[in-house]
C-alpha positions in Angstrom: 83.1 75.1 47.5 84.4 73.4 50.5 82.9 73.9 54.0 86.0 75.8 55.0 85.7 78.1 52.0 82.1 78.8 52.7 83.0 79.6 56.3 85.7 82.0 55.0 83.1 83.7 52.7 80.6 84.0 55.5 83.3 85.5 57.8 84.4 87.8 55.1 80.9 89.1 54.6 80.8 89.9 58.3 84.3 91.5 58.7 85.4 92.6 55.3 88.9 91.4 56.3 90.3 88.5 54.3 93.1 87.6 56.7 90.9 87.6 59.8 88.2 85.7 57.9 90.7 83.0 56.9 91.8 82.6 60.6 88.1 82.5 61.7 87.4 79.9 59.1 90.1 77.6 60.4 93.1 78.4 58.2 96.5 78.7 59.8 97.5 82.1 61.0 100.8 81.7 59.1 99.1 81.3 55.7 95.9 83.3 56.5 96.9 86.4 54.6 97.8 84.6 51.3 94.9 82.2 51.6 92.5 85.0 52.2 93.7 87.0 49.2 93.7 83.9 47.0 90.1 82.9 48.1 88.9 86.4 47.0 90.1 85.7 43.5 88.3 82.4 43.1 85.2 82.9 40.8 82.9 80.6 42.7 83.8 82.2 46.1 83.5 85.7 44.7 80.1 84.9 43.2 78.9 83.5 46.5 80.1 86.6 48.4 78.6 89.0 45.8 75.3 87.2 45.9 75.1 87.3 49.7 76.1 91.0 49.8 73.4 91.8 47.2 70.8 89.9 49.3 71.8 91.8 52.4 71.6 95.1 50.6 68.2 94.2 49.0 66.7 93.3 52.4 68.1 96.4 54.1 66.5 98.9 51.8 62.8 99.3 51.5 61.3 98.4 48.2 59.1 100.7 46.2 56.1 98.4 47.1 56.8 98.7 50.8 57.1 102.5 50.6 53.9 102.8 48.6 52.1 100.5 51.1 53.2 102.7 54.0 52.1 105.9 52.1 48.8 104.3 51.3 48.2 103.4 55.0 48.9 107.0 55.9 46.4 108.3 53.3 43.8 105.9 54.6 44.4 106.7 58.2 45.4 103.1 59.0 49.0 104.1 60.1 49.3 105.4 63.6 52.2 106.6 65.7 52.5 106.6 69.4 52.7 110.0 71.1 52.9 111.2 74.6 50.2 113.6 75.7 50.7 116.6 78.0 49.3 114.4 80.8 52.0 111.8 80.1 49.6 109.3 78.5 50.7 107.3 75.4 48.1 107.4 72.7 48.0 106.2 69.0 47.8 109.3 66.8 46.4 109.1 63.3 48.0 111.1 60.5 47.0 114.7 60.4 45.8 116.5 57.3 49.3 117.7 56.3 50.7 114.2 56.6 47.8 112.7 54.5 48.4 115.4 51.8 52.1 114.8 51.7 51.6 111.0 51.4 49.0 111.5 48.7 51.3 113.8 46.8 54.1 111.2 47.0 51.7 108.5 45.6 50.4 110.8 42.9 54.0 111.5 41.7 54.3 107.8 40.9 50.7 107.3 39.7 49.3 110.5 38.3 45.5 110.7 37.8 44.5 109.3 34.4 43.3 112.3 32.4 43.2 111.0 28.9 41.3 113.0 26.3 39.9 110.9 23.5 39.4 111.9 19.9 35.8 113.1 20.7 37.1 115.5 23.3 35.8 113.7 26.3 37.8 113.9 29.5 38.3 110.8 31.6 39.4 111.4 35.3 39.9 108.5 37.7 38.4 108.9 41.2 40.6 107.6 44.0 37.6 107.2 46.3 35.4 105.3 43.8 36.0 101.9 45.5 35.2 103.1 49.0 31.9 102.4 50.7 29.6 105.1 52.0 30.7 104.2 55.5 34.4 104.4 54.7 33.8 107.8 53.1 32.0 109.0 56.3 34.9 107.8 58.4 37.3 109.7 56.2 35.2 112.8 56.3 34.9 112.6 60.1 38.7 112.2 60.5 39.3 115.3 58.5 37.4 117.3 61.2 39.2 115.6 64.1 42.5 117.1 63.0 41.5 120.7 62.6 43.3 123.7 64.3 43.8 123.2 68.0 42.4 119.6 68.1 45.6 117.6 67.8 
């Protein structure tokens, strides 16, 4: 691929217009329409354009990992949003109980609790709080009370 062809591809990704992209890449206005159409049929140029468009698309859309990370921060009370109080102050607000429940529900849709019954009839249930320290559990419990009726 020549530098001029790469410039054409980069311009085409921006504009979606082959003729204008050819002009912007330095091709003659007289031949821009035919050169633009021809460039779009060349396999190496098409592959480059498709690859760049896929990369742009992949970066524009949140991944499952990003989404689960945000939901986890909401559940743990680590995610805050700025709100304006009645007095006009801007404060960081932690998620309320309903937001935590919704985020937890979304996570559990993807990772349901392990409830496997073995041959002996024993039930095994995972505990989502098992790795938290006593202090972290106290903090979570105290937050629950902070968002009760009328305290938001």
